N, C-alpha and C positions, 0 to 999 in steps of 0.2 A: 179230654181233662180242660179244667182251664187252666189258659193261656197263664205264664208270666207276666210282669209288671210289661207297661208300653218299653220301659226303658231298658229292664233286664233283654229282651227279643232286639231292641236294639241294638244292644252291642251283642249279641248271637248274629245277627245279622253281617254287623261290619268284620266281624272275625274271620267273615269270609264264604260267606251263604251269595253263592252267586243266582244273579238274578237271569231265564232264558229268555229269549224276545217273546216275547208271546203268541202264540199260535191261535188260528181262525177255527169256530166253529165248526162244528160236524153234527151232521144228521144223525139223531141219534138211531141207531142200529135195533134190530129184536137182538137175540140170545143166540151165538154160534151154534148149530146142532149138537155139537162136540160135548157142549154144556147146557145140553135143554133139560127141562124139569120137569115133573113126571107129567103124566098128562092130568091124572085126577088126584093132586094131593089131600090129604086127609086133612080133618077139619082140624082149622090153625087153632093154636091157645089162645084167649085172651084174658091179661090178667087185669086184676080187678082193684080200682080205689082201695085202700088201706090194704092190699098183700105185703107182708112183710117181705125185708130183703135183705140178704149180704152179697156185696160188693169186693171180690179180689180181685187185684193182678198182677198181687207181687208175692214174695214169699209161698211159703210150702203151702198150699191148699187146707185148709181150716174144715171137711167136709160136714160137720158137726155142729153147726149153729142150725139151734131150731129155727127156721124161718123155710117157706115153702116158698122163695124164687132165691138161686142162685144167680150171678152176673158172672162171669170168670172168660180170660186170653182165652180164645178160638186155636189159635198155635199152640199156644202152651200146654195144652191138656188135651189127652187122646181118648179114643171112645169111651175105655173103660170107666176113666174116670166122670164121663158125663153117665155112664149106667151106674156107676154107682151111686150118683145124685141121687138119681131114678130110684133106685133102689130105695132109698132114705125117703121119698116122697118128694122131691124135691124137683121141679121146673126148672131149665137152667138154659141161658142166655152166651152165645154166643157175642164176647167182643169183639171187633172188628176196628181196625183205621181202614174208613172208606173216599176220604177228603185228603189225608196226607201217607205221603212216602216214610216206608222205614224200611232204615239199611240192614236192619237186625234181624227180617223175616224172611225166609228162606224163600219166598217167591220174587225179593228184593232187584236180581240181574232181568226180571223178565218185563221193566216197566220203562218203556223208551224214554230218554233222556230227556225230549220234546217236554214230557208229563211235567218234570218234578220243577218247581219254581222257587220260593226264598226259605229257609229255614223257620218253624212256628216257634221257637222255644223250648223244644224239648230235643235234645241231643239226637242226632241220627235221624231227624225227620224235618222234611216237604212236603210244603204244600202241593198238592195237585193241579193242575189246569184241569176240572171238570167241569168245560164244556166239550171237551173231547173223548165223547163219551163213545164214536170209535173205536178207541185204543183203551179204554176203560172197561168198557162192558163185558167183554172176554176175560180178563183179569178179575173183578169182580162177581162175576159167575161160577167162575172158578172158587177164590171165597166162599163162597155164599154154599157151594158144592160141597168143600170141607165139611162145613160148621151142619148142612144137613148130614152128610157121611155119618161123622160124631155121633149124632143122634140127637145134638141141642136140637129148642121149642122154639126157640129164638134168635134176634139177633139183635145187638147194641152198634150201629153203623158211626163212629165216633168221627168227629172234624169236619160236620156236614154243615157247618156255616162259613167257611170262606171267604163268600162273598164280603161280612164283614171284617176281614185281617189285611194286611199288606202281605198277599200273595205273591207277587212276580206278576198275575195277571187283570185282566182290567173284569176280573170276573163281575157280574150283576146280579142284583134278587131274581132274576128271570133263570137267569146259570142256573142260580141253587135250586128254584125249583123246579127245574127241570131234570136235575140230575137229582137229587133229592126224593123224588116220584120214580125217577127212573130204580133205584136202589133196596127203594119198599114195593118194588113192582116185580123186582127178579127176586126180594125176598120172600114174597106172596106164590108166588110160582114154586117155587120149591116147598113149601107150607106150614114156611116159617114163621113166626110173629115176628114184625119190627117196628123200632122203638125211632122216636124222632129225640136228637140230643143235642137238650140247647135250641140255638137258631128260635128268639120267643117270639121276632116279629112275622117267623113267619107261619106260627099254627092255627091263624084262621083260616089260611089255605090248603096248608097238607096233614090238617087234622082227620079227616076222612083218609087218607091214602096210611097211618099209621097209626097203633097199635094200642101205644103206651106212649110215655116220655121218660128219659132220662133228663134231671137240671141237677146241675153243681151249683151250689152258692144264690140261690134263687133268694131267700133268707138277707143274706147278707148284702144284696143289691140291691134287696125290697121290690124282688120280683115277682112275686109266691103266686099275687094274684091273676097271673098274663098265661098261669097252667091251669085255671081253671075248667078251658073246654073240654081239658081233656077228661078231670072227673065232671066232668057233667054228662059226658055218651061215653058216661061207665066205664071207661081207661085208665088204668094205672099211671100214677105219676110216681116216679123210682127218683127219689134227691137226696141228694147229700150235701151238708157241710161241713168245709175243711176248720174253721177257725170261731166258730161262734160255739157257747156250749147247749146241750140239750133245755137249757132251759130257759134258754133264752128265743127257741127256734118253735120248739116242739107246740106250743101252745095253737102258735097259728096253723102250721101244718095239720094238727087236729083237725082243726077249723075248715082248711079248706081240703081234706081229706087227702092229704098224700101220705106219701111211704117214705120216712123222714128216720137218718138220721145223722150223728158225728162219725165221719172218718181222718186219717191222717192222709195226705195227701200223697201216700207210696201206695195205699190205698193196696196194705194188708188184710191179716186177717182182725185188724182190730178195728171195736167198732161199739157205738154206744147206742143204741136204737131210743127213739121218742116211745 
């Protein structure tokens, strides 16, 4: 999700988010055998430009929104919820944080402390050292296995632009490209479509690796035109604004072919679609 203002993030850091010493990058390993993908996964879903969607990450899930695509938290919902949405004719995206550690997740204790950087502005979350693919690959493979086992069609990996933030690690654009491609490969190996979350600067390089995009506030920041390569490639761009009324951004979204709506920051059930 869009990070808080820099001053708020600084105050949260000063409040007690310790910065560990940077670790050295490690060669990218192959997924461990215990989490190996199916040899021949079924053809993955490809969302198309203009597909309407619902994005709900908090509150009691409302399964009755008449849209073809739902994006929900992968940990919070069981396979039965995914199956119910499928029965209603929906495709379902599994939301995961792949670039930040969250202390409230059931696998939080499995993350070595060497991976944990500064707070990212959200309570209980800290940036991950994405250079340490030797440690992160099995952890992320297990999370993607969870999405596949629950029956999700796709994954939305969040916090995938750490190199542009004060993470506590000297991350580079090359580190981010390498890690984002790793996540995309792990998802594809499991038959899951995968979306590029924000990270606009790397769209030209990552477009072949991702099946759709998820963007926050491109209209507010006058960045929506940078998502055009996804639409031109026949790939959906799922877009939300939090502070602008639909009348202000929907005409531009329609022209660009984006799947846009207004949401509240909490990402509950409420929505106003274009």
